[in-house]
N, C-alpha and C positions, 0 to 999 in steps of 0.2 A: 537610646538607639542600640539595637542589637549589633554586636560585632560580627555576627554571621549574616544577618538578613537585611539590615537597614532600619528604617524607622517604623516602629509598630504604630499602625493607624487604625486598625479595624479588628473587631471581634465579630466573627460570623457565626450565626446561630441557624440551625436547621429546625424548622417548625412545621407542624401539620397545617396551621392556619396563620398566615403572616399578619392578617388584619387583627385577629384576636391577640396575637403576640405583641403587636405594636400597642394596642390598647392596654395590655397588661404592663408593658414597660412604662407607659405613660402614667398609669394609675398607681402602680406600686413603687416606681422609682423616680417618677417625675421626668423621665427622659423622652424627648421628642422635640419637634414633630418628626414624623417619618414621611419620607418622600417615595413615591412609586417610581421604581426604576423600570423603564419600558422593557417588556418582554413581548415577543421573542427577542432575545439579545442577538444583535446582528453579528454573530461570529463569522469571521472569514475562515478561521480554522478552529475546530473544537475536537480535542482528542481526550478520550478517557482510557487510562491505562495503556496509552500509546496508540490506540486505535481511533481512526477518524469516526466521528459521530455526526449524524444529521438530525437526530431526534432532539426535540426541545427538552431540556432537563430542568428548566426553571418555570414553575407555574406562576409564581408571584415573588417579587423581590422588593423589599422596603428598606430604606436606609435612613437612619437618624444619627444624631450626635449627642454625646455627653462630653462636654469640653472638646478636646481635640480628637477624641476617639469616636470612630464611626461604628455604629451598631448596625450590622447587616442581618436582615431576617429573610431567610430563603425558604420558600415553600416549594418543594420539588414536585415534578410531575411523576407519573408512574414509570417513566423510562429508566432503564438501568443507569445508575450513576452513584458516585460516592455519597451524594446528598440523600438519595432514596435509601441506600444501604444503611447509612447512619441512622435515619429516622426509624427504619424497620428494626434495627438491632438495638438501638439505645433509647429511642424516643427523642423528644425535643431536647436540644441543648447546644452547648458550644461545640462547633465542628471545626473551626479554624481560626487562626490569627493571621491577619493580613499585614504585610510589610511593604512599604514603599522602597524601591530599590534605586540606588545611585547608578549601579552597573548591573543590569538585569542578567546579562549573559554570564558575567564573571561570578555573580552571587549564586546563580543556578548551578553552574559547574562546580563551585565550591560545595554547595549543599549535596550534590550527587557524589562528590568525592568523600563526603562524610557519611555516605550510605543512605541518604534520603532518596525516595523513589517518586517519579512523576505519577500523579493520580489524575489530574485534570489539567489540560493546557488549552488556553483560549487566546485567540488574536482577534482584535477588533480594530477599527480605523484609529481610535484614540487611545487604545491601551492594549496591553497583553498581560496575561497572568499565568501562573503555574502553581497548582497545589501540589505540595510534597508531603509524603507520609514517611514515617519511620517504621520499616518492617519489623524492627525489634520491639516496637511498642505500638501496635496497630490501633489501640484504643486512645492514644494520645491525640490531642487536637492536631489537625493538619496545619502546615505552614503554607500560606499563599504569598508568593512573590508577585509584586505588582509593579509594572512599568507604565506610568501615565504620561501622556502628552499634556502640554499646558491647558488645552481646552477641557480635558477631563478633570484636571485639578480645579479649574474654575467652576465646573459643574458641582464638584464636591464642596467647594466654598459656598456656592449658592444654597446647598443643603445645610451646611453647618451654621451659617449666620443666623437663621431664624431660631436656632436653639438657644442663643444667648438671650436671656430674659424671657424665655417662652412662658406664656400664661396658661398653658395646658389645654387650650382650645384647638380645634381642627387638627386632631392627632395625625390623620393621614391626608397627605396633600399630593397633588400632581406637581411635577417639575415645571 
């Protein structure tokens, strides 16, 4: 557990083709299956760099597990976002680490006190998240703070359980 952010549970990758990336993870590393996270994501609030956004920034999102770690594959839309910017500037790769927070507001305030800046904020019925970047090191992976309600944790468990003893078939699945 990070003393700053909570429990590391996710590695988030931005990719040009989420399906191809999932098959690559499955073939090269034996990780899977990957589940389709429904888009458009029903954000009640979505802000990028502090400004409200109505555009969809996720074209496709797939989530799989290796042990307790969730692998998130994000295929961005052409709308302006840190996802799109990452892909254009660096190509496919690790864009963020996700941490489950025990006290979202306190951990967010502490991160900002350490100089981290809000890049993406999103609120949904069952979760909220905030991506933070370090302006002193803009090429470092972002930190995503995540606050999950029990129903969302259960959904993640439903994704994780099939990865235990997975036989490599049906790489991409619907929830």
